[in-house]
C-alpha positions as CSV (number, residue, x, y, z in Angstrom):
1,M,0.0,0.0,0.1
2,Q,1.4,3.5,-1.0
3,T,1.7,6.4,1.3
4,V,-1.1,9.1,0.1
5,K,0.3,12.5,-0.5
6,T,-2.1,14.2,1.8
7,D,0.7,16.3,3.5
8,K,3.1,16.6,0.4
9,R,3.1,20.4,0.3
10,E,4.1,20.6,3.9
11,F,6.8,18.0,3.5
12,L,8.1,19.8,0.6
13,K,7.9,23.1,2.4
14,N,9.5,21.8,5.6
15,S,12.4,20.0,3.5
16,T,13.4,23.0,1.5
17,L,16.5,24.8,2.4
18,G,15.6,28.0,4.2
19,V,16.9,31.6,3.4
20,L,20.7,31.3,3.4
21,G,21.5,35.1,3.8
22,L,22.0,37.3,6.7
23,V,22.0,41.0,7.5
24,L,25.3,42.4,8.4
25,G,25.8,46.1,8.8
26,G,23.0,47.1,7.0
27,G,23.8,45.1,3.9
28,M,22.9,41.6,2.8
29,V,25.4,38.8,2.2
30,F,23.9,36.4,-0.2
31,S,24.6,32.6,-0.4
32,P,25.5,31.3,-4.0
33,Y,22.1,29.0,-3.5
34,I,20.0,32.4,-3.6
35,L,21.6,33.7,-6.7
36,K,21.4,30.5,-8.5
37,A,18.7,30.5,-11.4
38,E,16.6,27.6,-10.8
39,N,15.0,25.3,-13.6
40,R,11.2,26.3,-12.9
41,L,8.1,25.3,-14.6
42,R,7.2,28.6,-16.4
43,P,3.7,29.4,-17.8
44,P,2.6,28.5,-21.2
45,G,4.6,30.4,-24.0
46,A,7.5,31.2,-21.7
47,V,10.4,32.0,-23.9
48,D,14.2,31.1,-23.5
49,E,15.0,31.3,-19.5
50,K,17.5,34.0,-19.9
51,K,15.5,36.0,-22.3
52,F,12.4,35.3,-20.0
53,L,14.2,36.8,-17.0
54,A,15.3,39.8,-19.3
55,L,11.6,40.5,-20.6
56,C,9.2,39.6,-17.5
57,I,8.4,43.0,-15.8
58,K,6.8,41.1,-12.8
59,C,3.5,42.7,-13.3
60,G,1.7,39.4,-12.3
61,Q,-0.9,39.9,-14.9
62,C,-0.6,36.1,-16.0
63,L,-1.3,35.3,-12.5
64,Q,-4.5,37.3,-12.3
65,V,-6.1,35.9,-15.2
66,C,-5.4,32.3,-14.6
67,P,-8.8,30.4,-13.9
68,Y,-7.2,27.8,-12.1
69,H,-4.8,29.6,-9.7
70,S,-2.0,27.8,-11.3
71,I,0.6,30.4,-11.4
72,K,2.7,31.8,-8.6
73,L,5.2,34.5,-8.2
74,S,8.6,33.7,-7.1
75,D,9.6,34.9,-3.5
76,F,13.0,35.5,-2.0
77,I,13.3,32.0,-1.0
78,N,12.9,30.7,-4.4
79,G,16.2,32.3,-5.6
80,H,16.9,33.9,-8.7
81,G,14.2,35.8,-10.6
82,V,12.3,37.0,-7.7
83,G,8.6,38.3,-8.7
84,T,8.7,36.1,-12.0
85,P,5.8,33.7,-12.6
86,Y,6.3,29.9,-12.2
87,I,4.0,26.9,-11.7
88,D,4.4,24.5,-8.7
89,A,3.1,21.2,-10.2
90,N,3.0,19.6,-6.7
91,E,0.3,22.0,-5.9
92,R,-1.4,22.9,-9.2
93,G,-0.4,22.2,-12.8
94,C,-1.6,24.1,-15.7
95,Y,-5.1,23.1,-17.1
96,A,-4.1,24.3,-20.8
97,C,-6.9,26.8,-21.3
98,S,-8.3,27.0,-24.7
99,A,-7.4,30.5,-25.2
100,V,-4.4,30.5,-23.1
101,P,-5.2,33.7,-21.3
102,C,-2.1,34.0,-19.2
103,V,-0.1,34.6,-22.7
104,L,-2.8,37.1,-23.7
105,A,-2.2,39.0,-20.7
106,C,1.6,39.2,-20.8
107,P,2.4,42.9,-22.0
108,S,6.2,42.1,-22.4
109,G,6.6,39.2,-24.5
110,A,8.0,37.2,-21.8
111,L,5.2,34.6,-22.7
112,D,5.2,34.4,-26.5
113,H,1.7,35.3,-28.2
114,S,2.3,32.9,-30.8
115,C,1.3,30.3,-28.2
116,E,-2.4,30.6,-29.1
117,K,-3.9,27.2,-28.1
118,P,-3.1,24.1,-25.7
119,Q,-1.1,22.3,-28.7
120,D,1.1,25.5,-28.8
121,I,2.3,25.0,-25.3
122,K,5.7,23.4,-24.6
123,M,6.6,23.7,-20.9
124,G,8.5,20.5,-20.5
125,I,7.9,16.7,-20.6
126,A,6.4,14.3,-18.3
127,V,8.6,11.5,-17.0
128,L,7.8,8.4,-14.9
129,E,10.6,9.1,-12.5
130,F,9.6,6.8,-9.8
131,P,7.9,3.7,-11.2
132,N,8.4,1.7,-8.1
133,T,5.9,3.6,-6.3
134,C,3.3,4.0,-9.0
135,I,0.2,2.4,-7.7
136,A,-1.1,1.6,-11.2
137,M,1.8,-0.8,-11.8
138,T,1.0,-2.8,-8.6
139,N,-2.8,-2.7,-9.2
140,T,-3.4,-0.9,-5.9
141,P,-6.6,0.8,-5.7
142,I,-6.5,4.7,-5.2
143,P,-6.6,5.1,-1.3
144,E,-9.1,7.0,0.7
145,G,-8.1,10.4,1.2
146,Y,-6.0,10.8,-1.8
147,N,-7.8,13.9,-2.7
148,M,-7.1,15.8,0.4
149,Q,-4.2,17.9,-0.9
150,M,-6.4,19.0,-4.0
151,H,-9.3,20.0,-1.5
152,K,-6.8,21.8,0.8
153,F,-5.5,23.9,-2.2
154,T,-8.8,24.7,-3.4
155,N,-10.1,25.8,-0.1
156,S,-7.1,28.1,0.3
157,V,-8.0,30.0,-2.9
158,V,-10.2,33.1,-2.2
159,N,-12.0,33.3,-5.6
160,T,-12.6,29.6,-6.4
161,N,-14.6,29.4,-9.7
162,E,-16.9,26.9,-11.6
163,L,-13.9,25.5,-13.5
164,E,-12.2,24.7,-10.2
165,S,-15.2,23.1,-8.7
166,E,-15.9,20.8,-11.8
167,L,-12.2,19.8,-11.6
168,L,-12.6,18.9,-8.0
169,E,-15.7,16.9,-8.5
170,K,-14.0,14.8,-11.4
171,F,-11.1,14.1,-9.1
172,D,-13.3,13.1,-6.4
173,S,-14.8,10.3,-8.4
174,Y,-11.6,8.1,-8.4
175,E,-11.4,6.8,-5.1
176,G,-11.2,3.0,-4.7
177,K,-10.6,2.6,-8.5
178,P,-7.7,1.4,-10.4
179,C,-5.3,4.3,-10.8
180,T,-5.5,6.2,-14.2
181,L,-5.4,9.7,-12.7
182,C,-2.5,11.0,-14.7
183,A,-4.0,9.8,-18.2
184,D,-7.5,10.6,-17.3
185,M,-6.9,14.1,-16.0
186,C,-4.7,15.4,-18.8
187,P,-6.2,18.6,-19.8
188,I,-5.4,18.8,-23.2
189,P,-7.9,18.5,-26.1
190,N,-6.4,15.0,-27.3
191,P,-4.8,13.6,-24.2
192,L,-4.2,10.1,-25.9
193,S,-1.5,12.0,-28.1
194,A,0.3,12.7,-24.5
195,I,-0.2,9.9,-22.1
196,A,-2.0,6.6,-21.8
197,M,-2.1,3.8,-19.4
198,V,-0.5,0.5,-20.9
199,K,-0.3,-3.0,-19.7
200,D,2.8,-3.5,-17.8
201,S,5.0,-6.7,-17.4
202,G,4.4,-6.8,-13.8
203,G,0.6,-7.4,-14.4
204,G,-0.5,-3.9,-13.8
205,S,-0.7,-0.7,-15.9
206,R,1.8,2.3,-16.3
207,P,1.5,5.6,-17.9
208,E,3.3,6.0,-21.2
209,I,4.2,9.4,-22.5
210,Y,4.1,10.5,-26.1
211,D,5.2,13.5,-28.2
212,G,1.8,15.2,-27.6
213,C,2.8,16.0,-24.0
214,I,3.2,19.6,-23.3
215,G,4.7,19.4,-19.8
216,C,1.5,21.1,-18.1
217,G,2.3,19.3,-14.9
218,V,-1.3,18.0,-14.2
219,C,-0.1,14.4,-14.0
220,Q,2.2,15.4,-11.3
221,E,-0.3,17.3,-9.3
222,V,-3.0,14.6,-9.3
223,C,-0.6,11.6,-8.7
224,P,-1.7,10.2,-5.5
225,T,1.5,8.9,-4.1
226,Y,3.3,10.8,-1.5
227,I,6.1,11.7,-3.7
228,P,4.8,12.2,-7.2
229,S,5.8,9.0,-9.3
230,I,5.2,11.0,-12.4
231,V,6.8,14.5,-12.8
232,V,7.6,17.1,-15.2
233,K,10.9,18.0,-16.5
234,P,10.9,21.7,-17.3
235,R,12.0,23.0,-20.6
236,V,12.9,19.6,-21.9
237,T,11.3,18.3,-25.2
238,Y,10.2,14.7,-25.9
239,E,12.9,14.1,-28.3
240,Q,15.4,15.5,-25.8
241,F,14.4,13.2,-23.1
242,Y,13.1,10.0,-24.9
243,T,15.5,9.9,-27.7
244,Y,18.7,10.3,-25.4
245,K,17.0,7.8,-22.9
246,N,16.6,5.1,-25.7
């Protein structure tokens, strides 16, 4: 039986390194960790990371228009790029809105306006990082309470909307069933082009990733294991990861 991810957010926060600087003589001494640019999952349409950091004016407009509250702004503890938008797929992935409103709202070009529909989004690629914890591969039913994390996130949002309520209702319906969450919750218009459950040699099923994956992070968000079995590698293409792997 796998451990449910009910307190995943707390685990990750508590295990994250704290602020590695101290105030001395009215100035700030920074650790190299603080200054290091991290490989974050950026919103749809994000241009090359260096160009993104140069263009982003940290206005927060993408965050304001996101109907799923997927986008966060980096704070001091997150290191380089303070105030820039990113997505923490452990809390909430990107649900690939049809009009990609975050891109439309970006006034600086940090989010490229040529990204006009879900199929244009290229945020990264999903990877079955920890197959030994995947409950689909062991035919373990989705355990009771697996959905507490999503409920906690939704309850923390001030202006929950109908889209989020529908999402939560769908998510709640899987308890006690064989796990197909990563495939069934994939938000793109043709999810079978991105991910599907296939028979595994061990008798269960496992998620298989295809080149239609946009790296939205939803599969990582909904994975019911304590540490997600499937994760997104930001800014990595299908060809880069799977061609190299094979």
